PyMOL Python script that loads the backbone (N, CA, C, O; Angstrom):
from pymol import cmd

cmd.read_pdbstr("""\
ATOM      1  N   MET A   1      65.940 117.026 -27.357  1.00  0.00           N
ATOM      2  CA  MET A   1      66.563 115.728 -27.494  1.00  0.00           C
ATOM      3  C   MET A   1      67.128 115.296 -26.139  1.00  0.00           C
ATOM      4  O   MET A   1      67.817 116.067 -25.472  1.00  0.00           O
ATOM      5  N   GLU A   2      66.839 114.090 -25.751  1.00  0.00           N
ATOM      6  CA  GLU A   2      67.304 113.565 -24.478  1.00  0.00           C
ATOM      7  C   GLU A   2      68.702 112.984 -24.643  1.00  0.00           C
ATOM      8  O   GLU A   2      68.967 112.253 -25.598  1.00  0.00           O
ATOM      9  N   HIS A   3      69.598 113.308 -23.710  1.00  0.00           N
ATOM     10  CA  HIS A   3      70.967 112.804 -23.744  1.00  0.00           C
ATOM     11  C   HIS A   3      71.097 111.588 -22.847  1.00  0.00           C
ATOM     12  O   HIS A   3      70.592 111.568 -21.725  1.00  0.00           O
ATOM     13  N   GLU A   4      71.779 110.579 -23.355  1.00  0.00           N
ATOM     14  CA  GLU A   4      72.058 109.410 -22.533  1.00  0.00           C
ATOM     15  C   GLU A   4      73.142 109.775 -21.528  1.00  0.00           C
ATOM     16  O   GLU A   4      74.021 110.590 -21.808  1.00  0.00           O
ATOM     17  N   HIS A   5      73.064 109.161 -20.362  1.00  0.00           N
ATOM     18  CA  HIS A   5      74.098 109.372 -19.355  1.00  0.00           C
ATOM     19  C   HIS A   5      75.352 108.618 -19.811  1.00  0.00           C
ATOM     20  O   HIS A   5      75.310 107.411 -20.050  1.00  0.00           O
ATOM     21  N   LEU A   6      76.450 109.336 -19.926  1.00  0.00           N
ATOM     22  CA  LEU A   6      77.698 108.718 -20.352  1.00  0.00           C
ATOM     23  C   LEU A   6      78.509 108.277 -19.149  1.00  0.00           C
ATOM     24  O   LEU A   6      78.664 109.030 -18.188  1.00  0.00           O
ATOM     25  N   THR A   7      79.022 107.068 -19.201  1.00  0.00           N
ATOM     26  CA  THR A   7      79.898 106.569 -18.159  1.00  0.00           C
ATOM     27  C   THR A   7      81.245 107.264 -18.286  1.00  0.00           C
ATOM     28  O   THR A   7      81.772 107.376 -19.393  1.00  0.00           O
ATOM     29  N   PRO A   8      81.814 107.734 -17.186  1.00  0.00           N
ATOM     30  CA  PRO A   8      83.119 108.389 -17.274  1.00  0.00           C
ATOM     31  C   PRO A   8      84.159 107.455 -17.894  1.00  0.00           C
ATOM     32  O   PRO A   8      84.217 106.270 -17.565  1.00  0.00           O
ATOM     33  N   SER A   9      84.964 107.993 -18.782  1.00  0.00           N
ATOM     34  CA  SER A   9      85.989 107.217 -19.460  1.00  0.00           C
ATOM     35  C   SER A   9      87.282 107.234 -18.669  1.00  0.00           C
ATOM     36  O   SER A   9      87.617 108.251 -18.061  1.00  0.00           O
ATOM     37  N   PRO A  10      88.025 106.118 -18.661  1.00  0.00           N
ATOM     38  CA  PRO A  10      89.340 106.140 -18.020  1.00  0.00           C
ATOM     39  C   PRO A  10      90.343 106.974 -18.817  1.00  0.00           C
ATOM     40  O   PRO A  10      91.428 107.285 -18.326  1.00  0.00           O
ATOM     41  N   PHE A  11      89.974 107.334 -20.046  1.00  0.00           N
ATOM     42  CA  PHE A  11      90.853 108.139 -20.888  1.00  0.00           C
ATOM     43  C   PHE A  11      90.372 109.575 -20.856  1.00  0.00           C
ATOM     44  O   PHE A  11      89.345 109.913 -21.444  1.00  0.00           O
ATOM     45  N   GLN A  12      91.133 110.427 -20.154  1.00  0.00           N
ATOM     46  CA  GLN A  12      90.732 111.817 -20.043  1.00  0.00           C
ATOM     47  C   GLN A  12      90.968 112.559 -21.346  1.00  0.00           C
ATOM     48  O   GLN A  12      90.286 113.540 -21.642  1.00  0.00           O
ATOM     49  N   SER A  13      91.929 112.092 -22.121  1.00  0.00           N
ATOM     50  CA  SER A  13      92.217 112.728 -23.400  1.00  0.00           C
ATOM     51  C   SER A  13      93.040 111.784 -24.255  1.00  0.00           C
ATOM     52  O   SER A  13      93.522 110.751 -23.788  1.00  0.00           O
ATOM     53  N   TRP A  14      93.191 112.155 -25.506  1.00  0.00           N
ATOM     54  CA  TRP A  14      94.037 111.395 -26.430  1.00  0.00           C
ATOM     55  C   TRP A  14      95.463 111.318 -25.883  1.00  0.00           C
ATOM     56  O   TRP A  14      96.147 110.316 -26.094  1.00  0.00           O
ATOM     57  N   ASP A  15      95.919 112.354 -25.188  1.00  0.00           N
ATOM     58  CA  ASP A  15      97.289 112.372 -24.667  1.00  0.00           C
ATOM     59  C   ASP A  15      97.595 111.177 -23.775  1.00  0.00           C
ATOM     60  O   ASP A  15      98.733 110.706 -23.747  1.00  0.00           O
ATOM     61  N   ASP A  16      96.602 110.679 -23.048  1.00  0.00           N
ATOM     62  CA  ASP A  16      96.839 109.506 -22.207  1.00  0.00           C
ATOM     63  C   ASP A  16      97.363 108.342 -23.040  1.00  0.00           C
ATOM     64  O   ASP A  16      98.344 107.693 -22.675  1.00  0.00           O
ATOM     65  N   LEU A  17      96.709 108.092 -24.144  1.00  0.00           N
ATOM     66  CA  LEU A  17      97.145 106.984 -25.002  1.00  0.00           C
ATOM     67  C   LEU A  17      98.423 107.330 -25.751  1.00  0.00           C
ATOM     68  O   LEU A  17      99.245 106.453 -26.015  1.00  0.00           O
ATOM     69  N   ARG A  18      98.593 108.596 -26.094  1.00  0.00           N
ATOM     70  CA  ARG A  18      99.824 109.013 -26.792  1.00  0.00           C
ATOM     71  C   ARG A  18     101.034 108.776 -25.895  1.00  0.00           C
ATOM     72  O   ARG A  18     102.054 108.269 -26.363  1.00  0.00           O
ATOM     73  N   PHE A  19     100.941 109.134 -24.615  1.00  0.00           N
ATOM     74  CA  PHE A  19     102.044 108.889 -23.688  1.00  0.00           C
ATOM     75  C   PHE A  19     102.305 107.390 -23.580  1.00  0.00           C
ATOM     76  O   PHE A  19     103.459 106.962 -23.565  1.00  0.00           O
ATOM     77  N   PHE A  20     101.251 106.596 -23.506  1.00  0.00           N
ATOM     78  CA  PHE A  20     101.384 105.137 -23.454  1.00  0.00           C
ATOM     79  C   PHE A  20     102.099 104.612 -24.696  1.00  0.00           C
ATOM     80  O   PHE A  20     103.041 103.827 -24.586  1.00  0.00           O
ATOM     81  N   LEU A  21     101.652 105.045 -25.882  1.00  0.00           N
ATOM     82  CA  LEU A  21     102.241 104.546 -27.125  1.00  0.00           C
ATOM     83  C   LEU A  21     103.698 104.955 -27.287  1.00  0.00           C
ATOM     84  O   LEU A  21     104.532 104.133 -27.668  1.00  0.00           O
ATOM     85  N   VAL A  22     104.011 106.197 -27.007  1.00  0.00           N
ATOM     86  CA  VAL A  22     105.397 106.646 -27.146  1.00  0.00           C
ATOM     87  C   VAL A  22     106.296 105.887 -26.167  1.00  0.00           C
ATOM     88  O   VAL A  22     107.427 105.539 -26.509  1.00  0.00           O
ATOM     89  N   THR A  23     105.810 105.632 -24.973  1.00  0.00           N
ATOM     90  CA  THR A  23     106.593 104.874 -24.000  1.00  0.00           C
ATOM     91  C   THR A  23     106.830 103.453 -24.495  1.00  0.00           C
ATOM     92  O   THR A  23     107.925 102.916 -24.325  1.00  0.00           O
ATOM     93  N   THR A  24     105.825 102.839 -25.103  1.00  0.00           N
ATOM     94  CA  THR A  24     106.041 101.487 -25.644  1.00  0.00           C
ATOM     95  C   THR A  24     107.052 101.519 -26.782  1.00  0.00           C
ATOM     96  O   THR A  24     107.882 100.617 -26.898  1.00  0.00           O
ATOM     97  N   GLN A  25     106.993 102.540 -27.616  1.00  0.00           N
ATOM     98  CA  GLN A  25     107.900 102.648 -28.764  1.00  0.00           C
ATOM     99  C   GLN A  25     109.336 102.928 -28.336  1.00  0.00           C
ATOM    100  O   GLN A  25     110.275 102.378 -28.911  1.00  0.00           O
ATOM    101  N   LYS A  26     109.508 103.775 -27.337  1.00  0.00           N
ATOM    102  CA  LYS A  26     110.850 104.195 -26.922  1.00  0.00           C
ATOM    103  C   LYS A  26     111.467 103.271 -25.885  1.00  0.00           C
ATOM    104  O   LYS A  26     112.690 103.242 -25.744  1.00  0.00           O
ATOM    105  N   GLY A  27     110.650 102.510 -25.151  1.00  0.00           N
ATOM    106  CA  GLY A  27     111.165 101.536 -24.197  1.00  0.00           C
ATOM    107  C   GLY A  27     111.586 102.086 -22.853  1.00  0.00           C
ATOM    108  O   GLY A  27     112.045 101.332 -21.995  1.00  0.00           O
ATOM    109  N   SER A  28     111.438 103.395 -22.650  1.00  0.00           N
ATOM    110  CA  SER A  28     111.745 103.965 -21.338  1.00  0.00           C
ATOM    111  C   SER A  28     110.965 105.255 -21.160  1.00  0.00           C
ATOM    112  O   SER A  28     110.596 105.920 -22.128  1.00  0.00           O
ATOM    113  N   LEU A  29     110.722 105.594 -19.893  1.00  0.00           N
ATOM    114  CA  LEU A  29     110.011 106.831 -19.584  1.00  0.00           C
ATOM    115  C   LEU A  29     110.849 108.043 -19.975  1.00  0.00           C
ATOM    116  O   LEU A  29     110.314 109.030 -20.479  1.00  0.00           O
ATOM    117  N   ALA A  30     112.163 107.973 -19.747  1.00  0.00           N
ATOM    118  CA  ALA A  30     113.045 109.098 -20.072  1.00  0.00           C
ATOM    119  C   ALA A  30     113.089 109.344 -21.579  1.00  0.00           C
ATOM    120  O   ALA A  30     113.024 110.491 -22.021  1.00  0.00           O
ATOM    121  N   LYS A  31     113.198 108.278 -22.369  1.00  0.00           N
ATOM    122  CA  LYS A  31     113.234 108.440 -23.830  1.00  0.00           C
ATOM    123  C   LYS A  31     111.896 108.929 -24.355  1.00  0.00           C
ATOM    124  O   LYS A  31     111.850 109.729 -25.289  1.00  0.00           O
ATOM    125  N   ALA A  32     110.809 108.457 -23.762  1.00  0.00           N
ATOM    126  CA  ALA A  32     109.483 108.938 -24.163  1.00  0.00           C
ATOM    127  C   ALA A  32     109.354 110.424 -23.855  1.00  0.00           C
ATOM    128  O   ALA A  32     108.839 111.191 -24.668  1.00  0.00           O
ATOM    129  N   ALA A  33     109.823 110.826 -22.678  1.00  0.00           N
ATOM    130  CA  ALA A  33     109.759 112.238 -22.282  1.00  0.00           C
ATOM    131  C   ALA A  33     110.542 113.104 -23.253  1.00  0.00           C
ATOM    132  O   ALA A  33     110.063 114.157 -23.674  1.00  0.00           O
ATOM    133  N   SER A  34     111.729 112.674 -23.606  1.00  0.00           N
ATOM    134  CA  SER A  34     112.565 113.427 -24.543  1.00  0.00           C
ATOM    135  C   SER A  34     111.871 113.561 -25.893  1.00  0.00           C
ATOM    136  O   SER A  34     111.889 114.631 -26.501  1.00  0.00           O
ATOM    137  N   HIS A  35     111.266 112.487 -26.354  1.00  0.00           N
ATOM    138  CA  HIS A  35     110.571 112.493 -27.650  1.00  0.00           C
ATOM    139  C   HIS A  35     109.361 113.434 -27.635  1.00  0.00           C
ATOM    140  O   HIS A  35     109.132 114.173 -28.593  1.00  0.00           O
ATOM    141  N   ILE A  36     108.594 113.403 -26.550  1.00  0.00           N
ATOM    142  CA  ILE A  36     107.386 114.215 -26.445  1.00  0.00           C
ATOM    143  C   ILE A  36     107.719 115.675 -26.131  1.00  0.00           C
ATOM    144  O   ILE A  36     106.972 116.582 -26.500  1.00  0.00           O
ATOM    145  N   GLY A  37     108.853 115.896 -25.443  1.00  0.00           N
ATOM    146  CA  GLY A  37     109.236 117.250 -25.072  1.00  0.00           C
ATOM    147  C   GLY A  37     108.750 117.663 -23.697  1.00  0.00           C
ATOM    148  O   GLY A  37     108.469 118.835 -23.444  1.00  0.00           O
ATOM    149  N   VAL A  38     108.655 116.673 -22.808  1.00  0.00           N
ATOM    150  CA  VAL A  38     108.265 116.927 -21.416  1.00  0.00           C
ATOM    151  C   VAL A  38     109.304 116.264 -20.519  1.00  0.00           C
ATOM    152  O   VAL A  38     110.250 115.647 -21.010  1.00  0.00           O
ATOM    153  N   THR A  39     109.130 116.391 -19.208  1.00  0.00           N
ATOM    154  CA  THR A  39     110.060 115.762 -18.277  1.00  0.00           C
ATOM    155  C   THR A  39     109.674 114.307 -18.029  1.00  0.00           C
ATOM    156  O   THR A  39     108.531 113.909 -18.252  1.00  0.00           O
ATOM    157  N   GLN A  40     110.645 113.520 -17.565  1.00  0.00           N
ATOM    158  CA  GLN A  40     110.386 112.120 -17.247  1.00  0.00           C
ATOM    159  C   GLN A  40     109.339 111.989 -16.146  1.00  0.00           C
ATOM    160  O   GLN A  40     108.474 111.119 -16.248  1.00  0.00           O
ATOM    161  N   PRO A  41     109.377 112.827 -15.081  1.00  0.00           N
ATOM    162  CA  PRO A  41     108.321 112.711 -14.071  1.00  0.00           C
ATOM    163  C   PRO A  41     106.920 112.969 -14.637  1.00  0.00           C
ATOM    164  O   PRO A  41     105.945 112.392 -14.154  1.00  0.00           O
ATOM    165  N   THR A  42     106.812 113.819 -15.645  1.00  0.00           N
ATOM    166  CA  THR A  42     105.506 114.064 -16.274  1.00  0.00           C
ATOM    167  C   THR A  42     104.997 112.799 -16.949  1.00  0.00           C
ATOM    168  O   THR A  42     103.833 112.434 -16.790  1.00  0.00           O
ATOM    169  N   VAL A  43     105.860 112.134 -17.697  1.00  0.00           N
ATOM    170  CA  VAL A  43     105.456 110.878 -18.354  1.00  0.00           C
ATOM    171  C   VAL A  43     105.082 109.850 -17.301  1.00  0.00           C
ATOM    172  O   VAL A  43     104.068 109.163 -17.428  1.00  0.00           O
ATOM    173  N   SER A  44     105.888 109.745 -16.274  1.00  0.00           N
ATOM    174  CA  SER A  44     105.618 108.783 -15.207  1.00  0.00           C
ATOM    175  C   SER A  44     104.260 109.044 -14.560  1.00  0.00           C
ATOM    176  O   SER A  44     103.476 108.116 -14.358  1.00  0.00           O
ATOM    177  N   ARG A  45     103.983 110.306 -14.234  1.00  0.00           N
ATOM    178  CA  ARG A  45     102.688 110.652 -13.614  1.00  0.00           C
ATOM    179  C   ARG A  45     101.529 110.336 -14.548  1.00  0.00           C
ATOM    180  O   ARG A  45     100.505 109.816 -14.103  1.00  0.00           O
ATOM    181  N   ARG A  46     101.672 110.640 -15.832  1.00  0.00           N
ATOM    182  CA  ARG A  46     100.582 110.392 -16.777  1.00  0.00           C
ATOM    183  C   ARG A  46     100.306 108.896 -16.916  1.00  0.00           C
ATOM    184  O   ARG A  46      99.150 108.474 -16.943  1.00  0.00           O
ATOM    185  N   ILE A  47     101.370 108.097 -17.005  1.00  0.00           N
ATOM    186  CA  ILE A  47     101.214 106.640 -17.106  1.00  0.00           C
ATOM    187  C   ILE A  47     100.596 106.096 -15.818  1.00  0.00           C
ATOM    188  O   ILE A  47      99.680 105.275 -15.874  1.00  0.00           O
ATOM    189  N   GLU A  48     101.083 106.541 -14.666  1.00  0.00           N
ATOM    190  CA  GLU A  48     100.533 106.065 -13.395  1.00  0.00           C
ATOM    191  C   GLU A  48      99.061 106.452 -13.248  1.00  0.00           C
ATOM    192  O   GLU A  48      98.262 105.671 -12.732  1.00  0.00           O
ATOM    193  N   SER A  49      98.709 107.631 -13.694  1.00  0.00           N
ATOM    194  CA  SER A  49      97.312 108.074 -13.631  1.00  0.00           C
ATOM    195  C   SER A  49      96.433 107.200 -14.524  1.00  0.00           C
ATOM    196  O   SER A  49      95.339 106.802 -14.124  1.00  0.00           O
ATOM    197  N   LEU A  50      96.907 106.905 -15.720  1.00  0.00           N
ATOM    198  CA  LEU A  50      96.152 106.039 -16.631  1.00  0.00           C
ATOM    199  C   LEU A  50      96.007 104.644 -16.029  1.00  0.00           C
ATOM    200  O   LEU A  50      94.926 104.056 -16.064  1.00  0.00           O
ATOM    201  N   GLU A  51      97.098 104.120 -15.478  1.00  0.00           N
ATOM    202  CA  GLU A  51      97.042 102.797 -14.844  1.00  0.00           C
ATOM    203  C   GLU A  51      96.031 102.783 -13.703  1.00  0.00           C
ATOM    204  O   GLU A  51      95.273 101.825 -13.553  1.00  0.00           O
ATOM    205  N   GLU A  52      96.018 103.835 -12.905  1.00  0.00           N
ATOM    206  CA  GLU A  52      95.089 103.909 -11.783  1.00  0.00           C
ATOM    207  C   GLU A  52      93.642 103.926 -12.277  1.00  0.00           C
ATOM    208  O   GLU A  52      92.787 103.232 -11.727  1.00  0.00           O
ATOM    209  N   ARG A  53      93.373 104.715 -13.309  1.00  0.00           N
ATOM    210  CA  ARG A  53      92.007 104.800 -13.822  1.00  0.00           C
ATOM    211  C   ARG A  53      91.566 103.504 -14.490  1.00  0.00           C
ATOM    212  O   ARG A  53      90.386 103.156 -14.443  1.00  0.00           O
ATOM    213  N   LEU A  54      92.498 102.783 -15.111  1.00  0.00           N
ATOM    214  CA  LEU A  54      92.169 101.500 -15.737  1.00  0.00           C
ATOM    215  C   LEU A  54      92.143 100.363 -14.714  1.00  0.00           C
ATOM    216  O   LEU A  54      91.517  99.329 -14.945  1.00  0.00           O
ATOM    217  N   GLY A  55      92.822 100.560 -13.589  1.00  0.00           N
ATOM    218  CA  GLY A  55      92.878  99.531 -12.564  1.00  0.00           C
ATOM    219  C   GLY A  55      93.845  98.410 -12.865  1.00  0.00           C
ATOM    220  O   GLY A  55      93.706  97.305 -12.339  1.00  0.00           O
ATOM    221  N   VAL A  56      94.834  98.688 -13.717  1.00  0.00           N
ATOM    222  CA  VAL A  56      95.856  97.694 -14.075  1.00  0.00           C
ATOM    223  C   VAL A  56      97.209  98.378 -14.243  1.00  0.00           C
ATOM    224  O   VAL A  56      97.287  99.582 -14.484  1.00  0.00           O
ATOM    225  N   ARG A  57      98.269  97.588 -14.112  1.00  0.00           N
ATOM    226  CA  ARG A  57      99.616  98.087 -14.446  1.00  0.00           C
ATOM    227  C   ARG A  57      99.844  97.838 -15.922  1.00  0.00           C
ATOM    228  O   ARG A  57      99.620  96.726 -16.401  1.00  0.00           O
ATOM    229  N   LEU A  58     100.279  98.838 -16.645  1.00  0.00           N
ATOM    230  CA  LEU A  58     100.540  98.707 -18.077  1.00  0.00           C
ATOM    231  C   LEU A  58     101.993  98.368 -18.357  1.00  0.00           C
ATOM    232  O   LEU A  58     102.309  97.733 -19.363  1.00  0.00           O
ATOM    233  N   PHE A  59     102.876  98.795 -17.461  1.00  0.00           N
ATOM    234  CA  PHE A  59     104.313  98.566 -17.635  1.00  0.00           C
ATOM    235  C   PHE A  59     104.921  98.023 -16.358  1.00  0.00           C
ATOM    236  O   PHE A  59     104.512  98.371 -15.250  1.00  0.00           O
ATOM    237  N   ASP A  60     105.911  97.156 -16.542  1.00  0.00           N
ATOM    238  CA  ASP A  60     106.808  96.807 -15.448  1.00  0.00           C
ATOM    239  C   ASP A  60     107.980  97.766 -15.556  1.00  0.00           C
ATOM    240  O   ASP A  60     108.558  97.925 -16.631  1.00  0.00           O
ATOM    241  N   ARG A  61     108.335  98.406 -14.446  1.00  0.00           N
ATOM    242  CA  ARG A  61     109.475  99.319 -14.432  1.00  0.00           C
ATOM    243  C   ARG A  61     110.732  98.507 -14.154  1.00  0.00           C
ATOM    244  O   ARG A  61     110.823  97.821 -13.136  1.00  0.00           O
ATOM    245  N   LEU A  62     111.693  98.585 -15.054  1.00  0.00           N
ATOM    246  CA  LEU A  62     112.931  97.828 -14.959  1.00  0.00           C
ATOM    247  C   LEU A  62     114.109  98.793 -14.915  1.00  0.00           C
ATOM    248  O   LEU A  62     113.968  99.945 -15.324  1.00  0.00           O
ATOM    249  N   PRO A  63     115.271  98.349 -14.427  1.00  0.00           N
ATOM    250  CA  PRO A  63     116.444  99.235 -14.424  1.00  0.00           C
ATOM    251  C   PRO A  63     116.797  99.733 -15.834  1.00  0.00           C
ATOM    252  O   PRO A  63     117.304 100.843 -15.997  1.00  0.00           O
ATOM    253  N   SER A  64     116.529  98.916 -16.832  1.00  0.00           N
ATOM    254  CA  SER A  64     116.886  99.282 -18.209  1.00  0.00           C
ATOM    255  C   SER A  64     115.772 100.022 -18.942  1.00  0.00           C
ATOM    256  O   SER A  64     115.965 100.427 -20.088  1.00  0.00           O
ATOM    257  N   GLY A  65     114.620 100.209 -18.319  1.00  0.00           N
ATOM    258  CA  GLY A  65     113.498 100.876 -18.977  1.00  0.00           C
ATOM    259  C   GLY A  65     112.182 100.310 -18.514  1.00  0.00           C
ATOM    260  O   GLY A  65     111.975 100.074 -17.323  1.00  0.00           O
ATOM    261  N   VAL A  66     111.283 100.091 -19.470  1.00  0.00           N
ATOM    262  CA  VAL A  66     109.968  99.536 -19.139  1.00  0.00           C
ATOM    263  C   VAL A  66     109.665  98.366 -20.069  1.00  0.00           C
ATOM    264  O   VAL A  66     110.199  98.271 -21.173  1.00  0.00           O
ATOM    265  N   ALA A  67     108.799  97.486 -19.594  1.00  0.00           N
ATOM    266  CA  ALA A  67     108.319  96.365 -20.399  1.00  0.00           C
ATOM    267  C   ALA A  67     106.812  96.297 -20.220  1.00  0.00           C
ATOM    268  O   ALA A  67     106.305  96.432 -19.107  1.00  0.00           O
ATOM    269  N   LEU A  68     106.100  96.087 -21.319  1.00  0.00           N
ATOM    270  CA  LEU A  68     104.648  95.969 -21.246  1.00  0.00           C
ATOM    271  C   LEU A  68     104.242  94.766 -20.408  1.00  0.00           C
ATOM    272  O   LEU A  68     104.842  93.695 -20.500  1.00  0.00           O
ATOM    273  N   THR A  69     103.230  94.955 -19.602  1.00  0.00           N
ATOM    274  CA  THR A  69     102.615  93.843 -18.894  1.00  0.00           C
ATOM    275  C   THR A  69     101.637  93.168 -19.852  1.00  0.00           C
ATOM    276  O   THR A  69     101.430  93.643 -20.969  1.00  0.00           O
ATOM    277  N   VAL A  70     101.046  92.081 -19.425  1.00  0.00           N
ATOM    278  CA  VAL A  70     100.015  91.408 -20.225  1.00  0.00           C
ATOM    279  C   VAL A  70      98.867  92.383 -20.497  1.00  0.00           C
ATOM    280  O   VAL A  70      98.322  92.423 -21.600  1.00  0.00           O
ATOM    281  N   GLU A  71      98.509  93.165 -19.480  1.00  0.00           N
ATOM    282  CA  GLU A  71      97.418  94.138 -19.640  1.00  0.00           C
ATOM    283  C   GLU A  71      97.806  95.239 -20.625  1.00  0.00           C
ATOM    284  O   GLU A  71      96.978  95.684 -21.420  1.00  0.00           O
ATOM    285  N   GLY A  72      99.061  95.676 -20.571  1.00  0.00           N
ATOM    286  CA  GLY A  72      99.542  96.669 -21.534  1.00  0.00           C
ATOM    287  C   GLY A  72      99.496  96.133 -22.953  1.00  0.00           C
ATOM    288  O   GLY A  72      99.080  96.826 -23.881  1.00  0.00           O
ATOM    289  N   GLU A  73      99.930  94.888 -23.110  1.00  0.00           N
ATOM    290  CA  GLU A  73      99.870  94.235 -24.428  1.00  0.00           C
ATOM    291  C   GLU A  73      98.434  94.156 -24.927  1.00  0.00           C
ATOM    292  O   GLU A  73      98.177  94.294 -26.123  1.00  0.00           O
ATOM    293  N   SER A  74      97.497  93.933 -24.001  1.00  0.00           N
ATOM    294  CA  SER A  74      96.103  93.732 -24.402  1.00  0.00           C
ATOM    295  C   SER A  74      95.460  95.001 -24.965  1.00  0.00           C
ATOM    296  O   SER A  74      94.478  94.910 -25.702  1.00  0.00           O
ATOM    297  N   ILE A  75      95.992  96.181 -24.635  1.00  0.00           N
ATOM    298  CA  ILE A  75      95.393  97.407 -25.176  1.00  0.00           C
ATOM    299  C   ILE A  75      96.239  98.037 -26.279  1.00  0.00           C
ATOM    300  O   ILE A  75      95.822  99.024 -26.885  1.00  0.00           O
ATOM    301  N   LEU A  76      97.415  97.484 -26.546  1.00  0.00           N
ATOM    302  CA  LEU A  76      98.338  98.100 -27.506  1.00  0.00           C
ATOM    303  C   LEU A  76      97.743  98.231 -28.906  1.00  0.00           C
ATOM    304  O   LEU A  76      97.817  99.307 -29.499  1.00  0.00           O
ATOM    305  N   ASP A  77      97.161  97.174 -29.443  1.00  0.00           N
ATOM    306  CA  ASP A  77      96.608  97.239 -30.797  1.00  0.00           C
ATOM    307  C   ASP A  77      95.474  98.262 -30.896  1.00  0.00           C
ATOM    308  O   ASP A  77      95.392  99.009 -31.871  1.00  0.00           O
ATOM    309  N   ALA A  78      94.611  98.293 -29.896  1.00  0.00           N
ATOM    310  CA  ALA A  78      93.516  99.264 -29.898  1.00  0.00           C
ATOM    311  C   ALA A  78      94.055 100.693 -29.809  1.00  0.00           C
ATOM    312  O   ALA A  78      93.539 101.595 -30.468  1.00  0.00           O
ATOM    313  N   ALA A  79      95.092 100.896 -28.996  1.00  0.00           N
ATOM    314  CA  ALA A  79      95.694 102.226 -28.866  1.00  0.00           C
ATOM    315  C   ALA A  79      96.311 102.672 -30.193  1.00  0.00           C
ATOM    316  O   ALA A  79      96.217 103.843 -30.562  1.00  0.00           O
ATOM    317  N   LYS A  80      96.940 101.742 -30.904  1.00  0.00           N
ATOM    318  CA  LYS A  80      97.514 102.067 -32.219  1.00  0.00           C
ATOM    319  C   LYS A  80      96.412 102.438 -33.211  1.00  0.00           C
ATOM    320  O   LYS A  80      96.580 103.358 -34.012  1.00  0.00           O
ATOM    321  N   LEU A  81      95.309 101.737 -33.160  1.00  0.00           N
ATOM    322  CA  LEU A  81      94.179 102.041 -34.039  1.00  0.00           C
ATOM    323  C   LEU A  81      93.617 103.433 -33.740  1.00  0.00           C
ATOM    324  O   LEU A  81      93.296 104.190 -34.655  1.00  0.00           O
ATOM    325  N   ILE A  82      93.505 103.755 -32.468  1.00  0.00           N
ATOM    326  CA  ILE A  82      93.022 105.085 -32.084  1.00  0.00           C
ATOM    327  C   ILE A  82      93.989 106.148 -32.597  1.00  0.00           C
ATOM    328  O   ILE A  82      93.561 107.193 -33.088  1.00  0.00           O
ATOM    329  N   GLU A  83      95.289 105.887 -32.485  1.00  0.00           N
ATOM    330  CA  GLU A  83      96.293 106.836 -32.991  1.00  0.00           C
ATOM    331  C   GLU A  83      96.102 107.060 -34.493  1.00  0.00           C
ATOM    332  O   GLU A  83      96.151 108.196 -34.963  1.00  0.00           O
ATOM    333  N   GLU A  84      95.888 105.992 -35.235  1.00  0.00           N
ATOM    334  CA  GLU A  84      95.653 106.115 -36.681  1.00  0.00           C
ATOM    335  C   GLU A  84      94.442 106.988 -36.961  1.00  0.00           C
ATOM    336  O   GLU A  84      94.475 107.832 -37.857  1.00  0.00           O
ATOM    337  N   LYS A  85      93.377 106.790 -36.205  1.00  0.00           N
ATOM    338  CA  LYS A  85      92.151 107.561 -36.419  1.00  0.00           C
ATOM    339  C   LYS A  85      92.339 109.030 -36.050  1.00  0.00           C
ATOM    340  O   LYS A  85      91.821 109.913 -36.733  1.00  0.00           O
ATOM    341  N   VAL A  86      93.080 109.295 -34.973  1.00  0.00           N
ATOM    342  CA  VAL A  86      93.347 110.685 -34.592  1.00  0.00           C
ATOM    343  C   VAL A  86      94.149 111.373 -35.691  1.00  0.00           C
ATOM    344  O   VAL A  86      93.851 112.510 -36.055  1.00  0.00           O
ATOM    345  N   LEU A  87      95.165 110.693 -36.223  1.00  0.00           N
ATOM    346  CA  LEU A  87      95.960 111.259 -37.303  1.00  0.00           C
ATOM    347  C   LEU A  87      95.116 111.480 -38.560  1.00  0.00           C
ATOM    348  O   LEU A  87      95.292 112.473 -39.266  1.00  0.00           O
ATOM    349  N   GLU A  88      94.207 110.559 -38.830  1.00  0.00           N
ATOM    350  CA  GLU A  88      93.290 110.694 -39.965  1.00  0.00           C
ATOM    351  C   GLU A  88      92.417 111.936 -39.797  1.00  0.00           C
ATOM    352  O   GLU A  88      92.229 112.699 -40.744  1.00  0.00           O
ATOM    353  N   ILE A  89      91.896 112.132 -38.613  1.00  0.00           N
ATOM    354  CA  ILE A  89      91.080 113.324 -38.343  1.00  0.00           C
ATOM    355  C   ILE A  89      91.910 114.584 -38.557  1.00  0.00           C
ATOM    356  O   ILE A  89      91.444 115.533 -39.188  1.00  0.00           O
ATOM    357  N   GLN A  90      93.133 114.603 -38.038  1.00  0.00           N
ATOM    358  CA  GLN A  90      93.996 115.770 -38.186  1.00  0.00           C
ATOM    359  C   GLN A  90      94.254 116.066 -39.661  1.00  0.00           C
ATOM    360  O   GLN A  90      94.221 117.225 -40.075  1.00  0.00           O
ATOM    361  N   MET A  91      94.510 115.031 -40.451  1.00  0.00           N
ATOM    362  CA  MET A  91      94.754 115.236 -41.889  1.00  0.00           C
ATOM    363  C   MET A  91      93.509 115.720 -42.596  1.00  0.00           C
ATOM    364  O   MET A  91      93.602 116.569 -43.483  1.00  0.00           O
ATOM    365  N   ASN A  92      92.342 115.206 -42.231  1.00  0.00           N
ATOM    366  CA  ASN A  92      91.098 115.588 -42.879  1.00  0.00           C
ATOM    367  C   ASN A  92      90.700 117.034 -42.615  1.00  0.00           C
ATOM    368  O   ASN A  92      90.057 117.654 -43.462  1.00  0.00           O
ATOM    369  N   VAL A  93      91.060 117.575 -41.481  1.00  0.00           N
ATOM    370  CA  VAL A  93      90.653 118.942 -41.150  1.00  0.00           C
ATOM    371  C   VAL A  93      91.715 119.982 -41.486  1.00  0.00           C
ATOM    372  O   VAL A  93      91.467 121.183 -41.388  1.00  0.00           O
ATOM    373  N   SER A  94      92.902 119.517 -41.883  1.00  0.00           N
ATOM    374  CA  SER A  94      93.928 120.505 -42.223  1.00  0.00           C
ATOM    375  C   SER A  94      94.024 120.740 -43.714  1.00  0.00           C
ATOM    376  O   SER A  94      94.842 121.544 -44.161  1.00  0.00           O
TER     377      SER A  94
END
""", "prot")
cmd.dss("prot")
cmd.show_as("cartoon", "prot")
cmd.util.cbc("prot")
cmd.orient("prot")
């Protein structure tokens, strides 16, 4: 069977979107880090890496936390749908 050449994805793993979603829900990198159980610099690096691979800024960094950019808003619904599907897969196999 011949395999099609796959274009590299900007999403290296589900965790990329999970960090994005938790940050949107918590409103700050520090609160997202606390919720996930990692350090704030880890969340920051993961978000910056995702932004670099997508070629857009997803969040504006503010003194009070973060705010979604237009580009961040544009992927939010799709990211939530992916989260639902990942959770569905986890429930189906457990």
